[in-house]
N, C-alpha and C positions, 0 to 999 in steps of 0.2 A: 475568674480573671486569668488563671494559669492556662485554661483552655483557650481563652482568646488569643493570648500570645503565641500559643503553640500553633493555632490555626493560621495566624498571620505569618509565622516563620514558615510553615508548609507552603503558603500561597507564594511567598517570596521565592523560595527555592524552586517551585514548579515554574514560576515565571522566568526565572534564570535559566532553567533547563530548556524551556521553549525558546528562549532568545538564542541559546547555543545551537539548538537544533536548527533554527532558522539561519543563523550564520553558516552553519555547516552545509546547509542546502545551497547557499549562495556560492560557497567555496567549491562545492562539487560541480556547480554549473559553469564556473570560470573556465576550465579547459575547453568545454564545448563551445563557449562563447569565442575563445581565442581562435579556435579552429574555423568557426563561422566567419571571423573577421579577416582571414587570409586574403591578401590581395591577388588578383588574377593578372598574370603576365603572359603576353603573347610573344613568342620567339619566332622570328621569321628568318629563315636561312636562304641566302641567295641560291644555294644548291645544296644537294645532299652529299657531303664529303667528310672524310675522317677528321680534318682540321676543325671544322665547325662542330662536328659531333663531340669532339673531345672537350671543346670549350663549353658547350651546352652541358655536358655531364658535370663539369666543375661548377658551373653556374648553379645548377639545381642542388648539387650536393652541399653547397655553401649558402643556400638561401632558404631556410626552413619556414620563413614567414610567408612564402609565396606559393601559389598554385600556378603551374605552367601548362600552357598549351603550345605544342611545337608544330610548326608547319614549314613548308617551303614556298618559295615564290611561285614556282609552277602550279602548286596546288591552290594557292590563293587566286592566281590568274584564271584558273579553270572554274572558280566559284564566283565568276562575274567581278573579280577585282574588289571585293568588299572585305573589311576588316572585322573579324569576330569581336564581340564586346569584351573589353578587358579594361584594367586600370593602368597598365603600363605596357609598353612595347619594347622589345629588344631586337635589333636587326644585326645580322652578321653578313658582311660583304656589301660592296658598292651597289649591286642591283636591288637588293632588298632595301637599302637606305633610300635610293632614289624613288623606288615604288612607294614606299611609306611617306616620303616627304611630299610627293605630289598629291597624295590623298589628304594631306593636312589633318591628321587626327588631333583632337583637342584634349589629348592626354600626354603625359611625359614619355619621350621616346629616347632610348639609349642606342646609339649606333656603334658598331664595333667592326674591326677588320677593315679600316680605312687608313690610308696614308695621308700625311700632310699635303702632298701634292694633289691628291684626289679631293680633299677638303677645299683646297684653294680654287678648284674649278667649279665649285657649287656654292650657292648662297645658303646661309644658315637660317635657323629658326630659333626663337627664344624658348621654345618648348622642346627642342632637340638637343641632346647632349652626346658628344662624340668621344670615344676612346680610341686614340690613334694606335697603329702598329709601330710607329716611329718611336725611337728613344729621343729624349731631348738632346739637342746638339752638344751642349757641354759634356754629356755622358760619353758620346762618341769620341770626343777629343780626349777626355780624360782616359778612356780605354786605350787609345793609341799611345798616349804618353806613358802609361803604366806598362803596356805590352812591349813597346819598342824602345822607349826612352828618347824618341826623337821629337824635335819641335817644328820641323818644317813639313807641313801637311798641305797637300793639294786637294782641291774640291772643285767639281763642276756642277753648276746649278743652272736651271732654266731661268731666263730673265724674269719671268713672271713670279718665280719663287726665290729670287736672290735674297741672300742674307744682307741685311742693312750694314753698310760700312762701319757705322758707329758700334753696332753689336760685335763685329769682327774685332775692332779695336779693343773692346772690353774683354772679349774672350782671350785675345792675344796677351792682355795685361794680367788677367786673373789666373790663367793657366800656364803662362810663361811659354807661348808657342808662337809660331808665325803661320797663320792660316792664309793660304793663297787661293782665292776664289776666282775661277774663270766662268764666264757666262755663255751659255749655249743659245744660239739662235737657230731657227729653222734653216736647214741647208748646210749647217756646219757638219764636219766630219768628226765624231767623237773620238775615234782612234787617233787622229792627228792631234787633237786637243790634249789627249792624255800623254802623247809623246812629248809634246812641248812642256806640259805641266811637270812631268817627272824628270825633266832635264834640270829643273830648279828646286824640286822638292824630294823628300825622302820617301814619302808614302802617299798613296791615293786613297781617299775616303769615298766609297761609293754609297750614295743615298738614293732613296726611292725617286728617281727621275727617269720615267719610262722613255722619253725621247733620247736619253743618253744611254742608259743601260737597258738593253732588250735582247731578245734572242738573235737579232741580226748583228748587234755590235759587241756583245759580251766577249765572245771568244777572241776577237781581235784586240779588245782592250786588255784582256788577261795576258795574251801573248806579248803585247807591247810592254806591259809592266814587267813581265818575266824576263824579256830580253834586256831591259835596263836594270835588271837585278833589284827591282823595287816592289815591295808588297802592296797588295790591294787589301784594305780593310772594309768590310761590308756590313750592311744591315740585314743580309739574307743568308741563312744557312745553306741554301741551295747554291748560292755563288761561291761558298766555301768548297762545296763538293766539286765545283767546276774549276777551281783553281785559285780562289782568293785565300789569303793566309788565314784570316779569322773573321768572325762576325759576332756582333752583340745584338741580340734579338729577343723577342717575347714569343714563347711557345704557346700552342693552343691552351695548354693548361694555365699558364700565366694569365693569358687574356681572360679565360673564364672566371678565374678568381677575382681579377680586377673588376669585371662587370658585376659580379656578386657583391663585392665591397661597396660599390657605388649604389646598386640597387637597394641593398640592406640599409644603407644610410638614409635613402629616400623613404623606405618603408617605415623606419623607426621615428623619423622626424618629418612630418608632413609640411613643416614650414622651412625645411632645409632647401637652400638654393644651390644646386651644383654649379660648377664652372661650366662654361660652354664646351671647352675642349680639354682633354686630358692626354698627355703623353703616356706611354707605356710606363708602368710603375714597377712591374716585376719582369725580370729579364734573365737571360742565360747567355753562355758563350760557347762558341764552336771553333775548334782549331782545325787547320789542315796540316798535319805533321809532315807529310811528304813535301809540301811547299816550303815549310820551315827548314827542312834539311837541305833542299835545293838552294835556298837562300842563305844557308849557313847561319841560321837564327836559333838561338836557345830561348825557348818560350818559358815564362814563368808558370808556377803552378796555378791551375785553372781555379781551384777552390779559393786560394789566397787572393787571386786577382778579383774574383767576384766579391770577396769580403771587402776589399779596399774600396771597390766601386760603390757598394752598397752603403759603406760608411759615409762616403761623400754624398751620394744620391743627388746629383745635380738635376734640377727641374727645369 
């Protein structure tokens, strides 16, 4: 009888060991399965430049769940304009976005390096998601208020992209400002519009409006503002280098991390439905100290200003 129970005990122990070994084998296979289940992501750059490359580097670094294939628009067009098989697509720049949109891929697509103005010129798609270069308007206005302490802010917008008067009223009430919008029509002289606008306002806010701010008009606009002893606040660090007082903008690194955050959310939750359009969520500030001295302005500490803006995070 004792031998029977001993034999049964040994059998149970061996069965338990076999179960443990079986489970261990499954656990050993899990990392290999996870690697095999990585999603493929096709990155299409409108061109090969340092801005796009910096964003791609950040995207890859912060997206360990994806396998990436990187190409340029030129390379794809040389391959008979076909898209390699992938689970997701990320485009950088307007040309790559247009190219992909017209091919109508039946997989999720994230577009980046687009301005709100560019987006308004093109129809959208339910399967396409856009990360804009623009900051949300309340963030620009909060930036000016914190930077200069002024409340009279001038702005020129194209008629097609005009800010709704009700939104202006709400912004004025919530931020304690007086936003003065002038509408640009084809044939108008932007320099003359700036001159009139700055006679009644303390600062000019430059937003991505290529018909207003371009290589033919920017120098005249900056000179006009300077002669009236009024600062120009911009969306573009290059305009700061040209003579604007300051800019709030998203760097290539900021953009790459925001793309990664959205992509990772989509990879982790297949049922997640992103918004169609996102404004820039990460941002930085650039000052032109020479312009500040010329206008006799004392600028606040940059890090402290960034901290205050990020505390508010207007969307």
